[in-house]
C-alpha positions in Angstrom: -25.7 11.7 -28.8 -26.6 12.7 -25.3 -27.1 16.2 -26.3 -29.5 15.5 -29.1 -31.9 12.8 -28.0 -35.4 13.7 -26.6 -35.6 12.2 -23.4 -38.7 11.1 -21.3 -39.3 13.3 -18.2 -38.4 12.0 -14.6 -41.5 10.2 -13.3 -43.8 12.3 -11.3 -44.6 9.2 -9.0 -41.2 8.6 -7.9 -40.4 10.0 -4.4 -37.7 12.5 -4.5 -35.5 14.4 -1.9 -36.1 18.1 -2.2 -32.8 20.2 -2.7 -32.5 23.9 -2.0 -32.0 26.1 -5.2 -29.2 28.4 -4.9 -28.8 31.3 -7.3 -25.3 31.7 -8.5 -25.7 35.2 -9.6 -27.2 36.3 -6.2 -24.2 34.6 -4.6 -21.9 36.5 -6.8 -23.7 39.7 -5.8 -23.2 39.1 -2.1 -27.1 38.5 -1.6 -27.1 37.5 2.4 -30.4 35.6 2.1 -28.9 33.4 -0.7 -25.7 33.0 1.3 -27.8 31.9 4.2 -29.6 29.4 2.0 -26.2 28.0 0.9 -25.0 27.5 4.5 -28.2 25.7 5.2 -27.8 23.3 2.3 -24.0 22.8 3.2 -24.6 22.1 6.8 -27.6 19.9 6.6 -27.3 17.6 3.4 -24.4 19.0 1.6 -26.3 19.0 -1.7 -28.0 21.8 -3.6 -29.3 22.8 -7.0 -27.3 25.8 -8.7 -29.0 27.9 -11.2 -27.7 30.7 -13.4 -24.3 29.3 -13.4 -23.7 30.3 -17.0 -22.0 27.1 -18.1 -24.8 25.4 -20.1 -23.0 25.7 -23.4 -19.8 24.3 -22.2 -21.8 21.3 -20.6 -23.6 20.6 -23.9 -20.3 20.4 -25.6 -18.7 18.2 -23.0 -21.6 15.7 -23.5 -21.0 15.6 -27.1 -17.1 15.0 -26.7 -18.1 12.3 -24.2 -20.3 10.5 -26.4 -17.5 10.5 -29.2 -15.1 9.1 -26.8 -17.4 6.3 -25.3 -18.2 5.3 -28.9 -14.5 4.1 -29.4 -13.9 0.4 -29.5 -13.5 -1.2 -26.1 -9.9 -2.2 -26.9 -9.0 1.3 -27.7 -10.5 2.8 -24.6 -8.7 0.2 -22.4 -5.3 1.6 -23.9 -6.0 4.6 -21.4 -7.3 2.4 -18.3 -6.7 3.9 -15.1 -4.8 0.9 -13.5 -5.2 -0.6 -10.1 -2.7 1.8 -8.0 -5.1 4.5 -6.9 -4.7 6.8 -9.9 -8.0 8.2 -11.2 -7.2 9.8 -14.7 -8.0 8.0 -17.8 -10.7 5.2 -18.6 -12.7 3.3 -16.0 -14.5 0.2 -17.6 -17.8 -1.2 -16.3 -16.9 -3.8 -13.5 -13.5 -2.1 -12.6 -14.7 -1.2 -9.1 -17.1 -2.9 -6.6 -20.1 -1.5 -4.9 -19.8 -3.3 -1.6 -17.8 -5.5 0.5 -19.0 -8.8 -1.2 -17.4 -7.8 -4.5 -20.4 -6.8 -6.6 -19.0 -5.0 -9.6 -20.3 -1.6 -10.8 -21.9 -1.3 -14.3 -20.8 2.3 -15.4 -18.1 3.3 -17.6 -16.3 6.7 -17.5 -13.3 9.0 -18.5 -11.6 11.1 -16.1 -9.7 14.0 -17.6 -7.0 15.7 -15.1 -7.4 19.5 -14.4 -3.7 19.4 -14.7 -3.8 18.1 -18.3 -6.7 20.4 -19.4 -5.0 23.6 -18.2 -1.4 22.5 -19.5 -2.6 21.7 -22.9 -0.9 21.0 -25.5 1.6 19.9 -23.0 1.0 16.7 -21.1 1.0 17.1 -17.3 -0.3 13.6 -16.1 -1.2 11.4 -18.9 -2.2 11.0 -22.5 -5.9 10.5 -23.8 -7.7 9.2 -26.8 -8.1 11.1 -30.1 -11.5 12.5 -29.3 -10.5 13.9 -25.9 -7.1 15.4 -27.5 -9.2 16.9 -30.4 -11.5 18.8 -28.1 -9.2 19.8 -25.2 -8.8 23.2 -26.2 -12.1 24.0 -27.6 -14.3 22.1 -25.2 -12.7 20.6 -22.2 -10.4 23.4 -20.9 -13.3 26.0 -21.4 -15.6 24.0 -19.1 -12.8 23.2 -16.5 -11.9 27.0 -16.3 -15.8 27.9 -15.8 -16.1 24.9 -13.3 -13.2 26.2 -11.4 -14.6 29.6 -11.4 -17.9 28.4 -9.9 -16.1 26.3 -7.2 -13.7 29.0 -6.3 -16.6 31.4 -5.8 -18.2 29.0 -3.4 -14.9 28.3 -1.6 -14.5 32.2 -1.0 -18.1 32.2 0.4 -17.3 29.4 2.7 -14.1 31.1 3.9 -16.5 33.9 5.3 -19.2 31.7 6.7 -16.7 29.5 8.6 -14.7 32.5 10.0 -11.6 31.7 7.9 -9.1 34.3 6.8 -9.8 35.6 3.1 -8.4 33.1 0.7 -7.8 30.3 3.2 -9.6 27.6 1.3 -8.4 28.7 -2.0 -4.9 28.3 -0.7 -5.6 24.6 -0.2 -6.7 24.3 -3.8 -4.0 26.1 -5.9 -4.3 25.5 -9.7 -0.6 25.6 -9.8 -0.3 22.4 -7.7 -1.0 18.9 -9.0 -4.3 17.5 -7.4 -6.9 15.0 -8.2 -9.1 17.6 -9.5 -10.7 16.3 -12.7 -13.5 16.3 -15.2 -15.5 13.0 -15.6 -18.0 11.9 -18.2 -19.9 9.0 -17.1 -22.1 6.5 -19.2 -24.4 3.9 -17.3 -26.2 1.5 -19.8 -30.0 1.2 -20.2 -31.8 -1.0 -17.6 -35.4 -1.4 -19.2 -35.8 -4.8 -17.3 -35.6 -3.1 -14.0 -32.9 -3.5 -11.1 -32.4 -4.5 -7.7 -32.6 -1.3 -5.7 -30.5 -2.8 -3.0 -27.5 -2.9 -5.5 -26.3 0.3 -7.2 -24.9 1.0 -10.6 -22.0 2.9 -8.7 -20.9 2.3 -5.2 -22.5 4.4 -2.4 -19.8 6.9 -1.4 -19.0 10.2 -0.3 -16.9 12.3 -2.7 -13.1 12.3 -2.2 -12.4 16.0 -2.5 -13.9 19.3 -1.9 -16.7 20.3 -4.3 -18.5 18.6 -7.0 -20.2 20.3 -10.1 -22.5 17.8 -11.6 -24.8 17.9 -14.7 -27.2 15.0 -15.3 -29.8 14.5 -18.1 -31.5 11.6 -16.5 -32.7 10.5 -12.9 -30.5 7.9 -11.0 -28.6 9.9 -8.3 -29.9 9.0 -4.9 -28.9 10.5 -1.6 -29.1 9.1 1.9 -30.2 11.8 4.3 -28.0 11.9 7.5 -29.3 10.0 10.3 -31.3 7.6 8.1 -30.6 4.5 6.1 -33.1 5.3 3.2 -32.2 6.1 -0.4 -34.0 8.9 -2.2 -33.8 10.2 -5.8 -32.5 13.6 -6.6 -34.6 14.8 -9.6 -32.5 16.3 -12.4 -33.9 19.8 -13.6 -32.8 21.3 -16.9 -30.2 24.0 -16.7 -29.6 23.3 -12.9 -26.4 21.8 -11.8 -26.3 19.7 -8.6 -23.5 20.6 -6.3 -22.2 18.7 -3.3 -19.3 18.8 -0.8 -16.7 16.1 -0.4 -14.7 14.8 2.5 -12.0 17.6 2.4 -14.6 20.3 3.1 -15.9 18.1 6.2 -12.5 17.7 7.4 -11.4 21.5 6.9 -14.7 22.7 8.6 -14.2 20.5 11.6 -17.5 18.5 10.6 -19.7 21.6 10.1 -20.1 21.0 6.2 -21.6 17.8 5.2 -20.0 15.2 2.7 -23.0 13.1 2.2 -23.6 9.5 1.2 -24.9 9.1 -2.4 -25.0 6.6 -5.1 -26.1 6.1 -8.8 -28.9 3.6 -9.8 -30.4 3.1 -13.2 -33.0 6.0 -14.1 -36.7 5.4 -12.9 -39.7 4.7 -15.2 -39.4 5.2 -18.9 -36.0 6.7 -18.5 -34.6 3.3 -17.7 -34.7 2.6 -21.4 -31.9 5.1 -22.3 -28.2 5.4 -21.4 -27.7 7.6 -18.4 -25.1 10.3 -19.1 -23.6 12.6 -16.4 -20.8 15.1 -16.3 -19.0 16.4 -13.2 -16.0 18.5 -12.3 -14.3 17.5 -9.1 -12.5 20.3 -7.1 -9.8 18.5 -4.7 -7.1 19.9 -2.6 -3.6 20.1 -3.8 -1.7 16.7 -3.5 0.5 17.9 -0.6 -2.3 19.6 1.5 -2.7 18.1 4.8 -6.2 17.3 5.4 -7.0 18.7 9.0 -9.5 20.7 10.6 -8.6 24.4 10.2 -9.1 25.0 14.0 -6.1 27.2 14.4 -7.5 29.7 11.6 -11.1 29.8 12.9 -12.8 29.5 16.6 -16.0 28.5 14.8 -14.3 25.5 13.3 -12.4 24.8 16.5 -15.5 24.6 18.6 -17.0 22.3 15.9 -14.1 20.0 15.7 -14.2 19.6 19.6 -17.8 18.3 19.3 -17.5 16.3 16.3 -18.2 12.7 16.2 -15.5 10.4 17.4 -14.9 8.8 13.9 -14.4 12.3 12.4 -12.1 13.5 15.2 -9.8 10.5 14.5 -9.8 11.5 10.9 -8.9 15.2 11.8 -6.1 13.7 13.9 -4.7 11.2 11.3 -2.5 13.5 9.3 -3.4 12.2 5.8 -2.5 14.3 2.7 -5.0 14.9 0.1 -3.1 12.5 -2.2 -2.8 9.8 0.4 -6.6 10.1 1.2 -7.5 10.0 -2.6 -5.1 7.2 -3.6 -6.3 5.0 -0.6 -10.1 5.5 -1.5 -9.5 4.7 -5.1 -7.1 1.8 -4.8 -9.3 0.0 -2.4 -12.5 0.2 -4.6 -10.7 -1.5 -7.6 -12.1 -5.0 -8.4 -8.5 -6.6 -8.9 -7.5 -5.4 -5.5 -10.3 -7.0 -3.6 -8.7 -9.6 -1.0 -11.5 -9.6 1.5 -14.0 -7.3 3.2 -11.3 -5.2 4.8 -10.0 -4.0 1.4 -13.4 -2.4 0.5 -13.9 -1.1 4.1 -10.4 0.6 3.8 -11.9 2.6 0.7 -14.5 4.4 2.9 -14.5 8.2 3.7 -16.6 10.3 6.2 -19.8 8.3 5.7 -22.2 8.2 8.6 -23.1 4.8 7.5 -19.6 3.3 6.1 -21.1 0.0 5.0 -24.1 1.3 2.9 -24.2 0.1 -0.6 
């Protein structure tokens, strides 16, 4: 069980990229210094640690639920497979997506549970799930989703103010009442004690598809590529700290001010490579019908940023994609069965500064 195993520490001799530590309780209290620190993290790397978030108990229960679900027979899990049409909810087997344009398969498996199903339970909003998920929907999954939504909604409200937007503007793009791609994901990456080729990832290099990600790791393996570079650097997991990052939608809404940064997953370093790597994330994504555009008409700060954004971002601002279209395109074109040449994988890219990174 991921919550009970005593795991080796992250190696001290492995270089890491330092993330700013943001105190959620101070953000809630309106602390200006903490808010300024959040702005620095969001506009430079788009990643930060979040402490005092109050979700540790729910996270532990989610890891246990995930272990029960992943322990099911492969044939049982495949009854709930995502499919190849750009739908994310359900099971993704190892090798179902590719990590680069040459078609190298990924090695992770995960289950995605729709926000819409979590909050509608016992009604079915989007799809059905295996028995362990259903058994823990009310006592484990829904409580985690509600707290994760609360955390991310608090951050959206702070970004409203920092971006000069009317109060509630970003929340209006993420209404709980509208179907969206928002979901909880439990991920298992198998042990790799024999080592690995660092030029190839366990899960493809990517920017996140949506708005905010609320991530919890037990082992290392997450790497970021700092903007303006082509080098991967580990992010060290810290007990009790979530890792938060921005997705493509926030880059677009902000006219490029907020950074949706490239990251990938590789097997854990050192002795940690002997253990399965578990992670848990809640993805906040805009409502399916929301138009992904720079909110320039609502904020002079964003208007100025959009005018000065790189050409590839300006083209995205003007493309007129809905959130559902953006999400479906990226999902569908990463699927192994859909690969018909390099153009398919390239069509899965988002707002990356190096779109062909793997």
